C-alpha positions as CSV (number, residue, x, y, z in Angstrom):
1,M,132.6,2.5,32.8
2,D,133.9,-1.0,32.8
3,L,136.9,-2.3,31.0
4,H,135.4,-4.1,28.0
5,A,133.5,-0.7,27.4
6,L,136.9,1.4,27.9
7,L,138.4,-1.0,25.4
8,D,135.8,-0.6,22.7
9,E,136.0,3.3,23.1
10,W,139.8,3.2,22.8
11,R,139.9,0.8,19.9
12,T,137.4,3.6,18.0
13,A,139.8,6.5,19.2
14,P,143.0,5.4,20.8
15,L,143.7,8.4,22.8
16,P,146.7,8.2,24.9
17,E,144.7,9.8,28.1
18,L,142.1,6.9,27.7
19,A,144.8,4.3,27.4
20,A,145.9,5.7,30.5
21,H,142.7,5.8,32.3
22,L,142.1,2.1,31.2
23,E,145.1,1.1,32.8
24,R,144.3,2.4,36.0
25,V,140.8,0.8,36.1
26,A,142.6,-2.5,35.2
27,M,145.0,-2.2,38.1
28,G,142.0,-2.4,40.5
29,I,140.6,-5.9,38.8
30,K,142.1,-8.8,40.7
31,V,143.1,-11.4,37.9
32,P,143.8,-15.2,39.2
33,P,147.3,-16.7,38.4
34,L,147.6,-19.4,36.2
35,A,147.0,-22.5,37.6
36,G,149.8,-25.5,37.8
37,K,153.0,-26.0,39.7
38,T,155.4,-26.8,37.0
39,Q,156.5,-24.4,33.8
40,M,154.7,-27.0,31.5
41,A,151.1,-27.2,33.6
42,K,151.3,-23.1,33.4
43,D,152.2,-23.0,29.7
44,V,149.0,-25.3,29.1
45,A,147.3,-23.3,31.5
46,W,148.1,-20.3,29.5
47,D,146.8,-21.2,26.2
48,E,143.5,-22.3,27.9
49,R,142.9,-18.8,29.4
50,L,144.0,-17.2,25.9
51,A,141.4,-19.2,24.1
52,A,138.9,-17.4,26.3
53,R,140.0,-14.2,24.8
54,D,139.1,-12.5,28.0
55,P,140.9,-8.9,28.2
56,V,140.5,-9.2,32.1
57,D,143.2,-12.2,31.5
58,L,145.9,-9.8,29.7
59,P,148.2,-9.1,32.4
60,V,148.9,-12.8,33.6
61,L,149.2,-13.9,29.9
62,L,151.6,-11.1,29.0
63,A,153.9,-11.7,32.1
64,H,153.8,-15.2,31.5
65,A,154.8,-14.9,27.7
66,L,157.6,-12.6,28.5
67,Q,159.1,-14.4,31.2
68,R,162.8,-15.2,30.7
69,R,163.4,-18.6,29.5
70,Q,166.7,-20.6,28.3
71,S,165.1,-20.2,24.7
72,A,162.9,-17.8,23.1
73,L,161.0,-20.3,21.1
74,V,158.2,-20.6,23.4
75,P,158.0,-16.6,24.2
76,S,157.9,-16.3,20.5
77,R,155.1,-18.5,20.1
78,M,153.1,-17.0,22.9
79,V,153.7,-13.3,22.0
80,R,152.6,-14.3,18.3
81,A,149.5,-15.6,19.6
82,L,149.0,-12.2,21.3
83,A,149.3,-10.4,18.2
84,R,145.8,-12.4,17.5
85,F,144.4,-11.0,21.0
86,P,141.8,-8.3,20.7
87,R,143.6,-4.9,20.6
88,D,144.7,-3.8,23.9
89,P,146.7,-0.6,25.2
90,R,148.4,-2.6,28.0
91,T,150.5,-4.5,25.9
92,T,152.4,-1.7,24.8
93,E,155.0,-0.9,27.6
94,P,155.4,-4.6,28.5
95,L,156.3,-5.1,24.8
96,V,158.6,-2.3,24.6
97,D,160.2,-2.9,27.8
98,A,161.2,-6.5,26.4
99,L,163.1,-5.0,23.5
100,A,164.7,-2.6,25.9
101,R,165.8,-5.6,28.2
102,P,166.9,-8.4,25.6
103,S,167.0,-11.7,27.5
104,W,168.4,-13.7,24.3
105,D,171.6,-13.4,21.6
106,N,170.9,-16.7,19.9
107,A,169.2,-17.6,16.8
108,T,165.9,-17.8,18.5
109,A,165.8,-14.1,19.8
110,H,165.1,-12.7,16.0
111,G,161.8,-14.8,15.9
112,F,161.1,-13.3,19.2
113,W,161.5,-9.9,18.0
114,D,159.4,-10.4,14.8
115,A,156.7,-11.9,17.1
116,V,157.3,-8.5,19.4
117,F,156.9,-6.3,16.6
118,A,154.2,-8.0,14.9
119,A,152.3,-7.6,18.2
120,L,153.1,-4.0,18.4
121,A,151.4,-3.2,14.9
122,H,148.6,-5.5,16.0
123,H,147.5,-3.6,18.9
124,A,148.5,-0.1,17.4
125,D,149.0,1.8,20.3
126,P,149.8,5.5,19.1
127,R,151.9,5.9,22.4
128,A,154.4,3.0,21.1
129,T,156.0,5.4,18.5
130,A,157.6,7.6,21.1
131,M,158.5,4.9,23.3
132,L,160.3,2.9,20.7
133,A,162.0,6.2,19.5
134,A,163.4,6.4,23.1
135,L,165.2,3.2,22.9
136,D,169.0,3.2,22.1
137,F,169.6,-0.1,20.9
138,P,173.3,0.5,20.9
139,A,173.5,1.5,24.4
140,I,171.2,-1.5,25.5
141,W,173.2,-4.0,23.8
142,A,176.3,-2.7,25.3
143,R,174.8,-3.0,28.9
144,R,174.3,-6.8,28.4
145,Q,176.8,-9.1,29.5
146,F,176.8,-11.6,26.3
147,G,180.6,-10.7,25.8
148,A,180.5,-9.9,21.8
149,P,179.7,-6.7,20.0
150,H,176.1,-7.5,18.6
151,V,175.9,-5.6,15.5
152,A,173.6,-7.9,13.8
153,A,171.2,-7.6,16.7
154,I,171.3,-4.0,16.7
155,R,170.7,-3.5,13.1
156,G,168.1,-6.4,13.1
157,M,166.1,-4.5,16.0
158,T,166.7,-0.9,14.4
159,K,165.4,-2.3,11.1
160,R,162.1,-3.7,12.4
161,R,161.3,-0.6,14.1
162,D,161.9,1.8,11.3
163,K,159.5,-0.6,9.3
164,L,156.9,-0.4,12.0
165,V,153.9,1.9,10.9
166,L,151.8,3.0,13.8
167,P,148.5,5.4,14.1
168,A,149.0,9.1,14.7
169,V,148.4,10.4,18.2
170,P,144.6,11.8,18.3
171,T,144.1,14.6,20.2
172,A,141.3,14.3,23.0
173,T,138.5,16.8,23.4
174,A,137.5,18.5,26.4
175,A,134.3,16.3,26.4
176,Q,136.4,13.1,26.1
177,L,138.9,14.1,28.7
178,A,135.7,14.7,30.9
179,R,134.5,11.1,30.6
180,F,137.7,9.5,31.7
181,A,137.4,10.8,35.3
182,T,135.8,7.9,37.3
183,P,133.3,9.3,39.7
184,S,134.6,9.3,43.4
185,T,132.2,9.3,46.6
186,P,132.8,11.9,49.0
187,R,134.6,9.6,51.4
188,T,136.6,8.2,48.6
189,R,137.8,12.0,47.8
190,S,138.7,12.5,51.1
191,I,141.1,9.7,50.9
192,E,142.4,10.8,47.5
193,S,143.0,14.3,49.2
194,L,144.6,13.2,52.2
195,I,146.9,11.0,50.1
196,D,148.0,14.1,48.0
197,A,148.4,16.2,51.3
198,V,151.2,13.4,52.3
199,L,152.8,13.7,48.7
200,A,152.6,17.4,48.9
201,E,154.4,17.6,52.4
202,P,156.0,14.2,53.0
203,A,158.0,15.5,56.0
204,R,154.9,15.7,58.2
205,P,154.1,12.4,60.1
206,D,151.0,13.9,61.2
207,L,149.7,14.0,57.9
208,R,149.9,10.2,57.5
209,D,148.6,9.6,61.3
210,V,145.5,11.1,59.9
211,L,145.5,9.1,56.7
212,R,146.1,5.9,58.4
213,D,143.3,6.4,61.1
214,A,140.7,7.1,58.3
215,L,141.8,4.3,56.4
216,L,141.3,2.0,59.5
217,E,138.0,3.8,60.1
218,L,136.8,2.4,56.4
219,G,138.2,-1.0,57.0
220,D,140.9,-0.3,54.0
221,P,143.6,-2.8,54.3
222,R,146.2,0.1,53.6
223,G,145.5,1.3,56.9
224,E,146.5,-1.8,58.6
225,H,149.5,-2.0,56.6
226,M,150.7,1.5,57.9
227,A,149.6,0.5,61.4
228,L,152.0,-2.6,61.0
229,D,154.8,-0.3,59.9
230,V,154.6,1.9,62.9
231,L,154.4,-1.0,65.2
232,A,157.9,-2.3,63.4
233,R,159.4,1.4,64.3
234,D,158.5,0.3,68.1
235,R,159.5,-3.3,68.3
236,P,160.2,-6.2,65.9
237,L,157.4,-7.7,64.0
238,T,156.5,-11.4,65.0
239,P,156.8,-13.6,62.2
240,V,152.8,-13.5,61.7
241,E,152.7,-9.7,61.7
242,H,155.7,-9.8,59.3
243,A,153.7,-12.1,57.0
244,R,150.8,-10.1,57.3
245,Q,152.7,-6.5,56.5
246,L,154.1,-8.4,52.8
247,E,150.6,-9.5,52.4
248,L,149.2,-6.3,52.3
249,A,152.4,-4.0,50.6
250,S,150.8,-2.4,47.7
251,V,151.9,-0.3,44.9
252,A,148.9,1.7,44.6
253,W,150.4,4.9,46.0
254,W,153.5,4.7,43.8
255,A,151.9,3.1,40.9
256,P,153.7,5.7,38.3
257,L,157.1,4.5,39.4
258,A,156.6,0.9,39.4
259,K,158.2,0.1,36.2
260,V,161.2,1.7,37.0
261,A,161.5,1.1,40.8
262,M,163.8,-2.0,41.2
263,L,163.8,-3.7,45.0
264,P,161.5,-0.7,46.3
265,Q,161.1,-0.2,50.0
266,V,158.1,1.1,51.3
267,R,157.2,2.8,54.4
268,D,153.5,3.7,55.3
269,G,152.6,2.4,51.9
270,F,154.9,5.2,50.4
271,L,157.9,4.5,48.4
272,V,161.1,5.7,50.3
273,A,163.8,4.0,48.6
274,L,164.6,1.9,45.3
275,H,167.3,0.9,42.7
276,L,167.5,2.6,39.7
277,S,168.6,0.5,36.5
278,A,170.3,2.1,33.3
279,E,167.7,-0.5,31.5
280,H,164.8,1.8,32.3
281,A,166.5,5.1,31.5
282,H,164.0,5.7,28.6
283,L,161.1,5.4,30.9
284,L,162.6,8.3,33.4
285,P,161.7,11.3,31.2
286,P,158.1,11.2,31.4
287,L,158.3,10.8,35.0
288,V,160.2,13.9,36.2
289,G,157.8,15.9,38.3
290,D,155.4,13.2,39.2
291,P,154.1,13.3,43.1
292,A,155.0,9.6,43.9
293,W,158.9,10.8,43.8
294,N,158.3,13.0,46.8
295,T,158.3,10.4,49.3
296,V,161.8,8.7,48.2
297,E,164.5,9.3,50.5
298,R,167.0,7.0,48.9
299,I,167.9,5.9,45.5
300,D,170.5,3.2,44.8
301,T,172.5,3.5,41.6
302,A,174.1,-0.1,41.7
303,Y,172.8,-1.0,38.3
304,W,173.5,2.6,37.0
305,N,176.2,3.3,34.4
306,L,174.9,6.2,32.5
307,P,175.4,9.9,33.7
308,L,173.3,10.7,36.9
309,P,170.1,12.1,36.6
310,V,171.0,15.1,39.1
311,E,168.5,17.3,37.8
312,L,166.1,14.9,38.7
313,F,167.3,14.2,42.0
314,G,167.2,17.7,42.8
315,A,163.7,17.9,42.4
316,M,162.5,15.3,44.7
317,P,162.1,16.9,48.4
318,S,162.6,14.2,50.4
319,L,165.8,12.7,48.7
320,C,168.7,12.6,51.0
321,A,170.6,9.4,50.2
322,L,172.5,8.0,47.3
323,G,173.6,4.3,47.6
324,N,176.3,2.2,45.7
325,V,178.0,5.2,43.9
326,Q,180.7,4.3,41.7
327,L,184.0,6.7,41.3
328,A,183.2,7.4,37.9
329,L,179.7,8.9,38.9
330,A,180.7,10.9,41.6
331,P,181.9,13.9,39.8
332,A,178.5,14.6,38.7
333,I,177.7,15.0,42.3
334,W,180.5,16.9,43.2
335,S,180.3,19.4,40.4
336,R,176.9,20.6,41.6
337,E,175.8,22.3,45.0
338,V,174.0,19.2,46.2
339,R,172.8,20.3,49.7
340,W,170.3,17.8,49.6
341,L,172.9,15.0,50.0
342,R,173.1,13.6,53.7
343,T,174.0,9.9,53.1
344,L,176.5,8.4,50.5
345,E,177.2,4.8,50.1
346,I,180.4,4.3,48.4
347,M,181.0,1.3,46.0
348,H,184.4,0.1,46.6
349,L,185.8,2.6,48.8
350,Q,189.5,2.6,48.0
351,R,192.4,5.2,48.0
352,S,191.4,6.3,44.6
353,W,188.6,8.2,46.3
354,Q,190.9,10.2,48.4
355,N,191.0,13.5,46.1
356,L,187.4,13.9,45.8
357,L,187.0,13.2,49.6
358,N,189.6,16.1,50.3
359,A,187.9,18.3,47.6
360,R,186.5,21.8,48.5
361,D,183.4,21.3,46.3
362,A,182.3,17.7,48.3
363,P,178.4,17.5,49.2
364,P,178.2,20.6,51.9
365,N,176.0,18.6,54.2
366,L,177.0,15.3,54.0
367,A,176.8,13.8,57.2
368,R,177.0,9.9,56.8
369,L,179.0,7.7,54.7
370,E,178.6,4.0,54.2
371,T,180.5,1.4,52.3
372,S,179.0,-2.4,52.1
373,Q,182.0,-4.0,50.1
374,I,182.7,-7.4,52.2
375,Y,186.6,-7.5,52.5
376,D,186.7,-4.6,55.0
377,H,189.3,-4.4,57.8
378,P,190.6,-1.4,60.1
379,A,193.9,-1.1,58.1
380,D,191.9,-0.8,54.6
381,H,190.4,2.5,55.8
382,A,193.6,4.3,57.6
383,W,194.0,6.8,54.7
384,L,190.3,7.9,55.0
385,W,190.7,9.1,58.6
386,S,192.6,12.0,57.4
387,T,190.5,13.3,54.6
388,A,188.6,16.8,54.9
389,L,185.2,15.1,54.3
390,F,185.7,12.3,57.3
391,G,186.2,15.3,59.6
392,R,183.0,16.7,58.9
393,L,180.9,13.2,59.3
394,R,178.3,12.4,61.9
395,E,178.2,8.4,61.0
396,L,180.2,5.7,59.7
397,T,179.0,2.4,58.2
398,V,181.5,-0.3,57.2
399,S,181.4,-3.9,56.8
400,L,183.2,-6.2,59.5
401,G,184.4,-8.3,56.3
402,R,186.9,-10.9,58.0
403,A,187.9,-8.8,61.0
404,W,186.7,-9.3,64.4
405,L,184.4,-6.7,65.9
406,G,187.0,-5.9,68.9
407,D,189.6,-4.8,66.1
408,W,187.3,-2.7,64.4
409,Y,185.8,-1.3,68.0
410,A,189.5,-0.3,69.0
411,A,190.4,1.3,65.8
412,V,186.9,3.8,66.0
413,T,186.9,4.5,69.6
414,G,190.3,6.8,69.4
415,P,190.5,10.8,69.2
416,T,190.6,10.6,65.5
417,H,187.1,9.4,65.5
418,A,185.7,11.3,68.6
419,H,183.5,13.5,66.2
420,L,181.7,10.4,65.1
421,Q,178.1,9.9,66.8
422,T,177.1,6.9,65.4
423,I,179.5,4.0,64.1
424,E,177.9,0.8,62.5
425,L,179.9,-2.2,62.0
426,G,177.9,-4.9,60.1
427,R,175.1,-5.9,62.0
428,F,176.3,-3.8,65.0
429,R,175.3,0.0,65.8
430,F,177.3,1.8,68.1
431,D,175.8,5.2,69.8
432,R,177.4,7.4,72.2
433,D,176.0,7.6,75.6
434,D,175.5,10.9,77.4
435,D,179.3,10.4,78.7
436,G,180.5,10.3,75.0
437,R,181.2,6.8,74.9
438,L,180.3,4.4,71.9
439,A,178.6,2.3,74.6
440,R,175.0,2.2,73.3
441,L,174.8,-1.0,71.2
442,T,172.2,-2.4,68.9
443,I,172.1,-5.8,67.4
444,T,170.3,-6.7,64.1
445,L,169.1,-10.1,64.0
446,P,167.6,-12.2,61.0
447,R,164.2,-12.3,60.8
448,S,164.0,-16.1,60.9
449,P,164.5,-17.3,64.4
450,R,165.9,-20.7,62.8
451,E,169.1,-19.0,62.0
452,Q,171.0,-20.4,65.0
453,P,174.4,-20.3,63.2
454,V,174.1,-16.5,62.6
455,T,173.5,-16.3,66.4
456,A,176.8,-18.0,67.5
457,K,178.7,-16.0,65.0
458,V,176.9,-12.8,66.6
459,A,178.0,-14.1,70.3
460,A,181.6,-14.8,68.9
461,Q,182.0,-11.3,67.5
462,L,180.8,-9.9,70.9
463,A,183.3,-12.0,72.9
464,T,185.9,-10.0,71.3
465,L,184.8,-6.5,72.6
466,P,186.7,-5.3,75.4
467,A,185.3,-5.8,79.0
468,G,182.8,-2.9,80.2
469,C,182.4,-1.1,76.9
470,V,178.7,-1.6,76.4
471,A,176.2,0.1,78.9
472,S,173.0,-0.9,77.0
473,V,171.5,-3.1,74.3
474,R,169.0,-3.4,72.1
475,Y,167.7,-5.8,69.2
476,A,166.4,-4.7,65.9
477,G,164.9,-7.0,63.3
478,R,163.6,-9.7,65.5
479,T,163.5,-10.5,69.1
480,P,165.7,-13.3,70.0
481,D,164.1,-16.4,71.4
482,A,165.1,-17.9,75.1
483,K,167.6,-20.1,73.8
484,Q,169.1,-17.2,71.6
485,L,169.1,-14.5,74.2
486,Q,170.8,-17.0,76.6
487,V,173.4,-17.6,74.1
488,L,173.9,-13.7,73.5
489,T,173.6,-12.6,77.3
490,A,176.5,-15.0,78.0
491,A,178.7,-13.0,75.5
492,L,177.3,-9.6,76.5
493,V,177.9,-10.1,80.5
494,P,181.6,-9.7,80.6
495,R,181.2,-6.3,78.0
496,G,179.2,-4.3,80.8
497,I,175.7,-5.9,80.4
């Protein structure tokens, strides 16, 4: 059943199950982008595409209409125009998300909200009632950095929500549910079962190997994407390979999480890391238990200022790392037996963390501690070396900040740090060799070969290391070209290479 037929059926019986199926079908349709190089040219192209009233174009029309601009006048006009578009359930989540992330606080914003609620009323998706009810407008505006309490905005959005009347959610019959299932070929069902197997047992690399080979045999571009990921773990990709890897990236296997996954990182086509934002908190509850979480290994909380959803984290079998954790959020982790936590990145690691790092109820299996603040000096962390948690670590990552690599190396090679197997100092990673020395060096270079100043800075840092301290060196991120290799080698030879 094509998109037009599904839309006709949904307009007669707006079932949530049919709407979800319709959205999945629409994701497989390639929609050409708006023509034009400037914003004004794209606005003209938008009006032309809108006049055609083709439902295939709706994702592009919505995305352009909801773009953040200096003023809400143009978005308001476009959203009002979409309120005259044929009814379509694909409008619901983007419109509700626009209310969850307000972009304006000036006089034009009220016109935009009127347009959004008018569009929601016109498209009349029963699912919108629950989505809107989940929006906490006072909390949403409290998170915005506009600088003043927006009582009028909160009251205005709440009043509009309360006045909105939408149809009740109908119940699908067994026969209707059966019609939503898209017939699959035996080979497609085989691929789907292999994907399900990877999600069910994400720790088994052999299942991914089988899936990759099956996709390559079919000529499916996802197989090539997986193959490039495997290649990247063996050696740095060439610029052409890296561009191809980005071109092939797809959210197909973790689509349910696409609306909450900020800055996603993908390996073998499966989601492994993401940032969570408090702005998407209302979208999380329906996603608890979704198999797409099963491959996620790391969650970054830099944009999260609400209580941590520790229950969600505990149900994710691969999760082992939390990033950019603020001190205010840490007690929620310490108060539970989070045996799954092995890596913790702390935002602003300062002496105020000392009591927590000495506490008996610290995460029992934590082995790696990271901090990404840019002003780290060895003396800044002298208090850390005596904490109980530090004595249990296996790996430590800090930023060089304005300090020299040689100063850091001297600070972390004494008996206080003898239990650490890996120490990462900015782009320099030291692993212990067979004699227990931090002598195996990995240097991560930027992907662009044009960044010559970075190469000079790397060489300058290497020159501060003590003589004879490096037994082996490898490069990650990118293989240096001949000129860069000459500069780096000149700095490395006195160090032991």
